[in-house]
Each structure stands twice: as structure tokens, then as C-alpha cells.
N, CA, C and O atoms as a GROMACS GRO file, in nm:
protein
  332
    1MET      N    1   1.245  -1.332   9.439
    1MET     CA    2   1.346  -1.426   9.494
    1MET      C    3   1.467  -1.398   9.432
    1MET      O    4   1.462  -1.388   9.309
    2ILE      N    5   1.581  -1.381   9.490
    2ILE     CA    6   1.703  -1.354   9.430
    2ILE      C    7   1.798  -1.480   9.410
    2ILE      O    8   1.815  -1.563   9.499
    3ASN      N    9   1.851  -1.484   9.299
    3ASN     CA   10   1.936  -1.603   9.264
    3ASN      C   11   2.058  -1.593   9.368
    3ASN      O   12   2.125  -1.491   9.377
    4PHE      N   13   2.080  -1.699   9.441
    4PHE     CA   14   2.186  -1.705   9.548
    4PHE      C   15   2.327  -1.668   9.486
    4PHE      O   16   2.411  -1.605   9.551
    5ASN      N   17   2.347  -1.706   9.367
    5ASN     CA   18   2.484  -1.677   9.303
    5ASN      C   19   2.510  -1.531   9.280
    5ASN      O   20   2.625  -1.486   9.281
    6VAL      N   21   2.412  -1.463   9.261
    6VAL     CA   22   2.422  -1.317   9.240
    6VAL      C   23   2.394  -1.218   9.360
    6VAL      O   24   2.406  -1.096   9.350
    7TYR      N   25   2.358  -1.279   9.465
    7TYR     CA   26   2.322  -1.208   9.592
    7TYR      C   27   2.434  -1.115   9.625
    7TYR      O   28   2.409  -1.000   9.660
    8ALA      N   29   2.557  -1.161   9.615
    8ALA     CA   30   2.673  -1.075   9.650
    8ALA      C   31   2.688  -0.941   9.584
    8ALA      O   32   2.756  -0.850   9.631
    9PHE      N   33   2.609  -0.933   9.458
    9PHE     CA   34   2.615  -0.809   9.386
    9PHE      C   35   2.508  -0.703   9.450
    9PHE      O   36   2.507  -0.590   9.402
   10LEU      N   37   2.430  -0.731   9.540
   10LEU     CA   38   2.340  -0.635   9.591
   10LEU      C   39   2.405  -0.532   9.672
   10LEU      O   40   2.353  -0.420   9.663
   11PRO      N   41   2.505  -0.544   9.746
   11PRO     CA   42   2.579  -0.420   9.799
   11PRO      C   43   2.642  -0.336   9.699
   11PRO      O   44   2.638  -0.214   9.712
   12ALA      N   45   2.703  -0.392   9.595
   12ALA     CA   46   2.758  -0.304   9.488
   12ALA      C   47   2.652  -0.227   9.412
   12ALA      O   48   2.678  -0.112   9.377
   13ILE      N   49   2.546  -0.278   9.386
   13ILE     CA   50   2.424  -0.234   9.322
   13ILE      C   51   2.370  -0.114   9.403
   13ILE      O   52   2.340  -0.008   9.349
   14ASP      N   53   2.358  -0.136   9.530
   14ASP     CA   54   2.308  -0.034   9.626
   14ASP      C   55   2.406   0.087   9.628
   14ASP      O   56   2.368   0.203   9.618
   15PHE      N   57   2.534   0.048   9.640
   15PHE     CA   58   2.647   0.156   9.646
   15PHE      C   59   2.639   0.244   9.511
   15PHE      O   60   2.644   0.367   9.509
   16LEU      N   61   2.627   0.171   9.413
   16LEU     CA   62   2.634   0.254   9.272
   16LEU      C   63   2.511   0.340   9.267
   16LEU      O   64   2.510   0.454   9.222
   17TYR      N   65   2.400   0.272   9.320
   17TYR     CA   66   2.266   0.361   9.313
   17TYR      C   67   2.276   0.497   9.381
   17TYR      O   68   2.222   0.597   9.333
   18ILE      N   69   2.345   0.497   9.494
   18ILE     CA   70   2.371   0.606   9.584
   18ILE      C   71   2.458   0.708   9.513
   18ILE      O   72   2.426   0.826   9.497
   19LYS      N   73   2.574   0.652   9.472
   19LYS     CA   74   2.677   0.726   9.398
   19LYS      C   75   2.641   0.785   9.263
   19LYS      O   76   2.704   0.881   9.220
   20LEU      N   77   2.535   0.727   9.192
   20LEU     CA   78   2.498   0.772   9.074
   20LEU      C   79   2.381   0.861   9.059
   20LEU      O   80   2.323   0.882   8.952
   21GLN      N   81   2.348   0.918   9.184
   21GLN     CA   82   2.238   1.012   9.193
   21GLN      C   83   2.264   1.131   9.090
   21GLN      O   84   2.368   1.196   9.098
   22GLY      N   85   2.176   1.156   9.002
   22GLY     CA   86   2.193   1.256   8.913
   22GLY      C   87   2.216   1.201   8.773
   22GLY      O   88   2.197   1.272   8.674
   23GLN      N   89   2.260   1.068   8.765
   23GLN     CA   90   2.267   1.003   8.647
   23GLN      C   91   2.155   0.917   8.617
   23GLN      O   92   2.163   0.796   8.641
   24ASP      N   93   2.054   0.968   8.567
   24ASP     CA   94   1.921   0.895   8.563
   24ASP      C   95   1.926   0.778   8.466
   24ASP      O   96   1.855   0.682   8.497
   25ASN      N   97   1.988   0.768   8.365
   25ASN     CA   98   2.007   0.651   8.275
   25ASN      C   99   2.059   0.533   8.349
   25ASN      O  100   2.003   0.423   8.348
   26SER      N  101   2.176   0.561   8.418
   26SER     CA  102   2.250   0.456   8.486
   26SER      C  103   2.169   0.402   8.604
   26SER      O  104   2.167   0.282   8.630
   27ARG      N  105   2.102   0.495   8.673
   27ARG     CA  106   2.021   0.460   8.778
   27ARG      C  107   1.899   0.376   8.744
   27ARG      O  108   1.861   0.284   8.817
   28ASP      N  109   1.840   0.410   8.632
   28ASP     CA  110   1.728   0.335   8.588
   28ASP      C  111   1.765   0.188   8.543
   28ASP      O  112   1.693   0.089   8.554
   29LYS      N  113   1.896   0.197   8.489
   29LYS     CA  114   1.947   0.047   8.451
   29LYS      C  115   1.978  -0.028   8.568
   29LYS      O  116   1.956  -0.149   8.568
   30LEU      N  117   2.031   0.034   8.675
   30LEU     CA  118   2.061  -0.039   8.801
   30LEU      C  119   1.933  -0.098   8.853
   30LEU      O  120   1.929  -0.217   8.884
   31LEU      N  121   1.819  -0.012   8.864
   31LEU     CA  122   1.695  -0.068   8.907
   31LEU      C  123   1.650  -0.191   8.838
   31LEU      O  124   1.606  -0.289   8.899
   32SER      N  125   1.664  -0.184   8.706
   32SER     CA  126   1.618  -0.282   8.626
   32SER      C  127   1.711  -0.408   8.642
   32SER      O  128   1.658  -0.518   8.625
   33ILE      N  129   1.847  -0.400   8.675
   33ILE     CA  130   1.934  -0.508   8.688
   33ILE      C  131   1.883  -0.573   8.832
   33ILE      O  132   1.866  -0.695   8.845
   34ARG      N  133   1.861  -0.482   8.933
   34ARG     CA  134   1.819  -0.544   9.065
   34ARG      C  135   1.686  -0.613   9.058
   34ARG      O  136   1.667  -0.716   9.123
   35ASP      N  137   1.589  -0.557   8.978
   35ASP     CA  138   1.471  -0.620   8.969
   35ASP      C  139   1.471  -0.758   8.897
   35ASP      O  140   1.379  -0.838   8.913
   36ASN      N  141   1.578  -0.780   8.816
   36ASN     CA  142   1.585  -0.906   8.734
   36ASN      C  143   1.698  -0.987   8.793
   36ASN      O  144   1.746  -1.077   8.724
   37LEU      N  145   1.746  -0.964   8.916
   37LEU     CA  146   1.851  -1.054   8.969
   37LEU      C  147   1.814  -1.192   8.973
   37LEU      O  148   1.903  -1.275   8.955
   38SER      N  149   1.693  -1.230   8.995
   38SER     CA  150   1.647  -1.370   9.003
   38SER      C  151   1.661  -1.440   8.868
   38SER      O  152   1.671  -1.562   8.863
   39LYS      N  153   1.661  -1.363   8.757
   39LYS     CA  154   1.679  -1.424   8.624
   39LYS      C  155   1.811  -1.429   8.568
   39LYS      O  156   1.836  -1.499   8.470
   40LEU      N  157   1.909  -1.347   8.634
   40LEU     CA  158   2.036  -1.336   8.582
   40LEU      C  159   2.143  -1.416   8.641
   40LEU      O  160   2.134  -1.447   8.760
   41ASN      N  161   2.248  -1.456   8.567
   41ASN     CA  162   2.357  -1.535   8.628
   41ASN      C  163   2.469  -1.435   8.654
   41ASN      O  164   2.450  -1.318   8.624
   42GLU      N  165   2.580  -1.470   8.705
   42GLU     CA  166   2.686  -1.377   8.739
   42GLU      C  167   2.744  -1.306   8.623
   42GLU      O  168   2.770  -1.186   8.630
   43ALA      N  169   2.766  -1.375   8.517
   43ALA     CA  170   2.818  -1.323   8.410
   43ALA      C  171   2.722  -1.211   8.347
   43ALA      O  172   2.770  -1.104   8.308
   44GLN      N  173   2.599  -1.235   8.340
   44GLN     CA  174   2.494  -1.139   8.295
   44GLN      C  175   2.495  -1.012   8.381
   44GLN      O  176   2.484  -0.901   8.332
   45VAL      N  177   2.509  -1.033   8.508
   45VAL     CA  178   2.502  -0.916   8.604
   45VAL      C  179   2.628  -0.835   8.567
   45VAL      O  180   2.616  -0.715   8.539
   46LEU      N  181   2.743  -0.893   8.565
   46LEU     CA  182   2.864  -0.814   8.532
   46LEU      C  183   2.852  -0.759   8.393
   46LEU      O  184   2.891  -0.645   8.373
   47SER      N  185   2.806  -0.822   8.306
   47SER     CA  186   2.797  -0.754   8.175
   47SER      C  187   2.709  -0.627   8.174
   47SER      O  188   2.745  -0.521   8.123
   48GLU      N  189   2.590  -0.647   8.238
   48GLU     CA  190   2.492  -0.527   8.260
   48GLU      C  191   2.561  -0.414   8.335
   48GLU      O  192   2.545  -0.299   8.295
   49LEU      N  193   2.632  -0.439   8.438
   49LEU     CA  194   2.700  -0.334   8.525
   49LEU      C  195   2.806  -0.272   8.432
   49LEU      O  196   2.822  -0.150   8.439
   50LEU      N  197   2.875  -0.341   8.351
   50LEU     CA  198   2.994  -0.283   8.278
   50LEU      C  199   2.928  -0.205   8.157
   50LEU      O  200   3.005  -0.145   8.082
   51THR      N  201   2.805  -0.201   8.134
   51THR     CA  202   2.751  -0.114   8.028
   51THR      C  203   2.674  -0.004   8.075
   51THR      O  204   2.598   0.054   7.998
   52LEU      N  205   2.688   0.036   8.209
   52LEU     CA  206   2.628   0.153   8.257
   52LEU      C  207   2.699   0.276   8.202
   52LEU      O  208   2.822   0.270   8.191
   53ASP      N  209   2.637   0.384   8.169
   53ASP     CA  210   2.685   0.494   8.112
   53ASP      C  211   2.815   0.551   8.159
   53ASP      O  212   2.906   0.593   8.087
   54PHE      N  213   2.811   0.547   8.308
   54PHE     CA  214   2.937   0.614   8.360
   54PHE      C  215   3.073   0.526   8.336
   54PHE      O  216   3.184   0.574   8.360
   55MET      N  217   3.056   0.408   8.290
   55MET     CA  218   3.167   0.325   8.268
   55MET      C  219   3.246   0.361   8.130
   55MET      O  220   3.356   0.314   8.100
   56PHE      N  221   3.168   0.452   8.051
   56PHE     CA  222   3.225   0.491   7.926
   56PHE      C  223   3.268   0.631   7.909
   56PHE      O  224   3.336   0.664   7.812
   57TYR      N  225   3.230   0.717   8.004
   57TYR     CA  226   3.263   0.857   7.998
   57TYR      C  227   3.341   0.909   8.109
   57TYR      O  228   3.326   0.862   8.222
   58ASP      N  229   3.422   1.001   8.085
   58ASP     CA  230   3.476   1.087   8.199
   58ASP      C  231   3.397   1.216   8.200
   58ASP      O  232   3.375   1.282   8.098
   59TYR      N  233   3.350   1.250   8.334
   59TYR     CA  234   3.277   1.365   8.353
   59TYR      C  235   3.375   1.459   8.412
   59TYR      O  236   3.437   1.431   8.515
   60SER      N  237   3.390   1.574   8.347
   60SER     CA  238   3.478   1.670   8.406
   60SER      C  239   3.410   1.809   8.404
   60SER      O  240   3.320   1.833   8.324
   61ASN      N  241   3.453   1.898   8.491
   61ASN     CA  242   3.398   2.025   8.503
   61ASN      C  243   3.498   2.129   8.440
   61ASN      O  244   3.592   2.092   8.370
   62GLU      N  245   3.473   2.255   8.468
   62GLU     CA  246   3.537   2.364   8.419
   62GLU      C  247   3.677   2.386   8.473
   62GLU      O  248   3.755   2.465   8.419
   63GLN      N  249   3.707   2.314   8.582
   63GLN     CA  250   3.832   2.321   8.645
   63GLN      C  251   3.915   2.186   8.606
   63GLN      O  252   4.012   2.146   8.671
   64SER      N  253   3.868   2.129   8.503
   64SER     CA  254   3.932   2.008   8.448
   64SER      C  255   3.942   1.902   8.556
   64SER      O  256   4.029   1.814   8.553
   65GLU      N  257   3.849   1.912   8.654
   65GLU     CA  258   3.842   1.799   8.754
   65GLU      C  259   3.760   1.681   8.692
   65GLU      O  260   3.657   1.703   8.628
   66VAL      N  261   3.809   1.554   8.713
   66VAL     CA  262   3.729   1.444   8.666
   66VAL      C  263   3.649   1.392   8.783
   66VAL      O  264   3.699   1.386   8.895
   67TRP      N  265   3.521   1.355   8.757
   67TRP     CA  266   3.443   1.293   8.869
   67TRP      C  267   3.504   1.148   8.893
   67TRP      O  268   3.534   1.069   8.804
   68ASP      N  269   3.517   1.128   9.029
   68ASP     CA  270   3.555   0.998   9.074
   68ASP      C  271   3.450   0.935   9.161
   68ASP      O  272   3.430   0.979   9.274
   69ILE      N  273   3.384   0.833   9.113
   69ILE     CA  274   3.271   0.776   9.182
   69ILE      C  275   3.311   0.716   9.319
   69ILE      O  276   3.224   0.694   9.402
   70GLN      N  277   3.430   0.692   9.342
   70GLN     CA  278   3.473   0.639   9.471
   70GLN      C  279   3.490   0.761   9.578
   70GLN      O  280   3.498   0.739   9.699
   71LEU      N  281   3.496   0.878   9.527
   71LEU     CA  282   3.528   0.982   9.612
   71LEU      C  283   3.390   1.058   9.645
   71LEU      O  284   3.374   1.104   9.758
   72GLU      N  285   3.295   1.070   9.549
   72GLU     CA  286   3.183   1.151   9.571
   72GLU      C  287   3.073   1.112   9.473
   72GLU      O  288   3.101   1.053   9.368
   73SER      N  289   2.945   1.146   9.506
   73SER     CA  290   2.838   1.112   9.425
   73SER      C  291   2.841   1.196   9.308
   73SER      O  292   2.900   1.304   9.314
   74PHE      N  293   2.777   1.154   9.189
   74PHE     CA  294   2.783   1.251   9.087
   74PHE      C  295   2.701   1.371   9.108
   74PHE      O  296   2.735   1.474   9.050
   75SER      N  297   2.587   1.372   9.192
   75SER     CA  298   2.515   1.497   9.226
   75SER      C  299   2.607   1.584   9.314
   75SER      O  300   2.586   1.705   9.312
   76SER      N  301   2.701   1.538   9.387
   76SER     CA  302   2.795   1.631   9.458
   76SER      C  303   2.877   1.704   9.361
   76SER      O  304   2.893   1.826   9.366
   77PHE      N  305   2.934   1.622   9.266
   77PHE     CA  306   3.032   1.670   9.160
   77PHE      C  307   2.959   1.766   9.082
   77PHE      O  308   3.016   1.873   9.057
   78TYR      N  309   2.836   1.744   9.036
   78TYR     CA  310   2.752   1.839   8.950
   78TYR      C  311   2.720   1.959   9.035
   78TYR      O  312   2.728   2.069   8.980
   79ASN      N  313   2.689   1.956   9.146
   79ASN     CA  314   2.650   2.069   9.227
   79ASN      C  315   2.754   2.166   9.253
   79ASN      O  316   2.726   2.284   9.271
   80ARG      N  317   2.882   2.119   9.256
   80ARG     CA  318   2.997   2.199   9.284
   80ARG      C  319   3.065   2.247   9.153
   80ARG      O  320   3.170   2.312   9.163
   81SER      N  321   3.016   2.221   9.038
   81SER     CA  322   3.046   2.246   8.915
   81SER      C  323   2.968   2.357   8.840
   81SER      O  324   2.847   2.357   8.859
   82GLU      N  325   3.015   2.442   8.764
   82GLU     CA  326   2.943   2.546   8.705
   82GLU      C  327   2.868   2.490   8.578
   82GLU      O  328   2.749   2.515   8.556
   83LYS      N  329   2.946   2.415   8.498
   83LYS     CA  330   2.887   2.351   8.379
   83LYS      C  331   2.868   2.207   8.397
   83LYS      O  332   2.820   2.139   8.306
   0.00000   0.00000   0.00000
């Protein structure tokens, strides 16, 4: 059962899960957050989301392009990059 106060986070969690394909640490943590939604309040969910790996790093490739989660999934960025 999901805590009604955090139900609004489900679409964001699902969106991030898709966009973070290839970022296993962040995806695993998202699954953990989703599994524990019934035990978390809003502040705890936000805190957990803000500690995902992709929030702390800029991922760039050899063309100095920086991955933008809003534009493409990590796996798309990774697959079009050489390194």
C-alpha cells in the first residue's frame, strides 16, 4: 500500500527509472524508494531522490557534450559516445 501523501511521486520515479537506464546504482535506489513508499513521507522521498548518483555528476563524452536527462536516456547518451 502506498502512502497517499507520496503517491504523486510515482510518475517522477517511473520517468527517472526509464531515463536512468544504464545507471544501475541510481536505478536500484529508485526501486528501493518505490518499494518503500508506504513507509516514507514527502521529505524522505525528496531526500532520497536528491541523493541519486546522477544528481552529483555531470556525464560528458569526448565531444564535451553533457548528458541532459530531460533530453535523452543515459543509455542513448552512452551508446552515441565513444568513451
